[in-house]
N, C-alpha and C positions, 0 to 999 in steps of 0.2 A: 375417339379417346386419345389415340396416338398423336393426332394433330394438336389437340389441346395441350398435352404434356410437352410436345416440342415447342409450342408457342411460349409456354411458361419458361422453358429452358433458355430459349433465345432471348426473352425479355430479361431473365436473370443475368445472362451473360452480358447483355448490353449495359445493364445497371452496374455490373461488376467492372466492366471496362471503362464506363464513363465516370464512376464515382470512386472506385477503389484503386484500380490499376493506373489511374491517371497521375497519382502522386507517389513518389518513392516511400514516404513515411507510411502511407496507408498500405502499400504493397508489403512493406516489411512487417507491419502489424498483422496482416492477413497470413503471411508465411509463419509468423510466430505462433498464431492461434492454431493453424493447421498442424504445425510441428508438435505442439503440446497435445492436441487431441489425437494425433495418430501415433505418438511415440510408443504406446503399448503394443502396436502392431509391428514395430521395428524391433523392440527388445522386451522380453518378459522378465529380465533380471530384476530382483527386488531392490537392489541398491540404487540404480538410476531412477527408478520410480519413487523411491523414498526421497531422493534429493529434490526431485521436481515437486513432490507434495509439500515438503518443508519450504521450498522456494515460493510456492504459491501462498502458503500461510504467511510467510514473512512479507510477500509482496502486498497482500492486503494490509498488513500492519504498517509497512513503510508508506503506502499510498494514503492511509488514514492520517499519518503524521503530516504529510504534505497538504491534505485537505484543511488541516487546522493551521499549521505554522507557515506553510508555503503560500496559502491564499489569503489568510487574514493577518499574517505577521505576528501572531501570538506565539512567541517562541517557547515551545514546550520541551524542556530537557528531561522530563520524567514521563515520557509517553508510554513507557513500559507499565505504568500503573494500570492503564486500561486493559492491556494484554494480560497482566498478572492477576488482576481482580477477576476477570472472566475465567481464566484458567483455574484459579483456586476455587471459585464458586462452583464451576461445573464439576471439578474433581471431588470436592467435599460433599456435594449433594449426591453425586453418583455413588460414592463409596459408603456414605453414612445412611442415606435414605433408599438408595437402590433405584432411583429413577433412570431411565435410559438416556443415551446421549442426545436424542432428538428433543428431549425435554430440558436436560441440564444446560445445553448450549444456549438456548434462548434465555434461560434464567441467568446464565453468566453474562450474556449480552446486556440484559437489563441492569445487572449490577455494575457493568462498565459504564452504561449511560448515566446511572446515578453518581458514579465516581466523577464523570464529566461535569455534572452539576456541582458536586462538592468542591471540585477544583475551580470551576469557572466562576462561581458566585463570589468567593473571597478574592479571586484574582482580578476582578473587573476593575478595581481601582489601581492596579499595578501596571507599570509600563517598563519596557526594555529589560535591563538585567535583573530588576527586582522581580518581574514576572517569571523570568527564567529560573531564578533561584527558588522562588516559591513552588513552581511546578516540579523542580528537582527534589524538594524536601518531602513531598507527599509519598512517593514510593519508598524513600528511606524510612519514613515513619511506619509505613505498612510492613516493611521487612522486620522492624522491631516487634510489631504485633505478631507476625508469623513466628518469630523465635520465642515470644512470650507464652504462646498457647500451643505447644507442640502436640498435645493430645488431640487437637482438632486439625492443625495444619501440617503436622508431621515434623515441624521444626526444620533443622538443617537437612534432614534426610528427605523431606518432601512427602508427597502423597503418591502411592503406587497402587496397583491392583484395580485400576479403573476399567470400565467396559470400553473396548475399542469401537470406532465408528463402524467397522466391519471386520470380519475375519479374513476377508480377501483384500490383499494389497491393491489389486486392480480396481475393486469397488471404491476403496478409499481414494484412489487416484481420480476416478471419474466423479467423485464428490468434490474434492478439493480444487481441482483445476477448473472445471466449468464454473464453480462458485466464485473463484477468484476472477475469472473473466467477466462474469455478470456484475460482481460488486465493483470492479474497476470501471466498467461501463457506467454504472449508476453514479459513482463518484465523479466521473468525467462529465456526465450530464448535469449534475448539481453545479459543478464549477462553470459549466457553459450556459447556465441559466441566469435569470435575473438575480437569484441568490448569490451566484458566483460573482457577478458584477459588484454586488454590495460587499462581498468579502474583499474583493480587490480594492474597493474604495476605502475600506477600513484599513487595509494594509498600507496604502499609499499615504493617506492623511486622515487619521481618525477624527481630528478636530473639524476639518472641512466637511467630512461625511456627516458628523453630528449637526453641523451648522446647516447642512442641506436638508435636514429633516429625517435623516436615517436614524432609526433606533439602534445605535451601535451595541447597546447592552444586550438587546434581544438577539442580534445576529452573532455576537461573540459567544453567547451561551449556546446558541444553535450549533455553532462550529465545534464547540467543546463536546456537545452531546453527540453530534454526528460522527466526530472523530472517535469518541468512545464507543459508539455503536459498531463501527467497522473494525476497530482494533479489538473489540470484545468478541466479534465473530472469529477473528484470527486466533485469539486466546482460547476460545472454546474448542476450536478444531485442534489446536495444539494439545490441549488437555486430554483429548481422547485419541491422540495419535502417538505421542511420545510416551515412553514407559513411566516417566516420573515427572511430576510437577513440583518444582522446588522454588526457593527464593530467587533464583537467577531470572525467573520470568518477571520479576519486579526490579531487577538490577539496572544500574545506570549503564552498564555495558550494552545491554539490549536497546536502551533508549538511544545511545550514541550510534549504535549500528543503524538504526532507522534513519538517523540524520545523515550518516555517511552514505547510505544507499540513495537517499533522496538527492543529496548534493551531487553525488557521482552521476546520477542519471539526468537530473535537471529538476530544480525546484519549481513549484507552481505549474505542474504539467499533468500530474497523476500518472501518466505513462512513464515519466522519467524514473521515479522510484522503483517501478516494476522492472524496468530495464536494468537498473542498478542492482536489484536483488538477483535477477536471473543471470547477470554477468559475474558479480562478485561472490555470491554464495556458492555456486558450483565450483568456481575457481579456488576458493579457500578449502573446500572439501577435497578437491583434487590435490592441492598442495599439502594437505594434512599427511598424506602418505608419500608424495613425491619429494617434498622439501619440508620436513617437519620442523627443522630448527630455524629455517629462514623464511617461513611463509608469512609471518607478520611483517618482516622487513620488506619483502616483495609486495605485499598488500599495501603497505604505506607508500612505497615508491609509485605504484600504479595510481593510487588515489591522488597523490601530490602532482603527478604529471598531468592528470586530467584536470585538476583544479588550476594548474599553471597555464595550460594551453587551451582548455575548454572551460572557462570560468562559469558558464551558464549550464554546464552539464553535458555529458556525452550525447544523450538523445537529442537535446536541443541543438548541439553543434552539428550532428549529422543532418538534422532536418534543415538547418539554415544553409548548409553546404549543398544540399541536393534540391532545394526549392527556393522560389522567389515569391514575395508577396506583391500582388498588384497594387500600385499606389492609388488606383481609382476605386475599384470594387472590393479591395482587401482580400480577394480570394488567392489561395496559394497555387503556384504553378511549378512544374518541373524546371530546374535551373537552366536547361538548355533551350527553353522556349524564348522566342524574341518578343512575342506578344501574348497578352492574357487570353486564356482559353475561353473566356466568357465575354468580356467587354472589348477585347481586341486592343486594349491599351498597350502601348509599347513598354516593354520591361527594360529596366536599366541593367 
């Protein structure tokens, strides 16, 4: 029995050393995952756990924007619509009907997917700035609806008194963080599949993609619905974690935050927006107390410096500086290598 277990451990270590530790980006990702999973063992303070939980929720939200706009080029300036629709749906059903969070969150996600269809279908004929303006208009319209029926939506005060995901902050942590990691992996696998290649083709040249026989209408609708699904999960989690769900969950500021996080980390990567959230969101929360009057200025300076010197995003810049792509087999290698680790082609 001991020999069997030891053989599994040796095999796992070889796999880890040969597939993960061989590249700096994968090593950083592994350390990031381990840090998140082990953080409650380091500190039990509720505030740091709250910051990580919110960062995980926003990471799902930002990555879902990247799945739509980064990979298909359908620039969505009203991405908070999906987030807010799911949050409001979950909160309204929980407060008025009394269904538990594990039921209301999927219903909120379904509402967000339907919102993706509602936006996607009329937006199929629009391109460029016209599409951006159309997507920006939908959440503004919904905010007006929220204010028009305060007896249901709570109006400007929002909806409070919802059931939490759990009475234990630690339990909520181990719901939000692993779920974020799983959903990020799923989104990455989607973009790394044939569907992801078709999304890329639509982004690069939609006319050429259509001429090649790709049903661009179907894949753009799919992108809207998938983006709504993942953003809806984030919105549902938010509804049962934060004390109040109000109109800010539909606001343009939240939509622009998702764009800033994605651009800061690296568009069309999935991991870039997640890195952007986990760098910028805790930083802003720290500056809220340390530099309350100048935090927005410092935030703007940091973002501008990254855009100036790392136009493809921080995560992409770090990967490109630490790794090289083999010109023959296209596998990535650590930057200090002289030859490819697989095909032995000389690296420039």
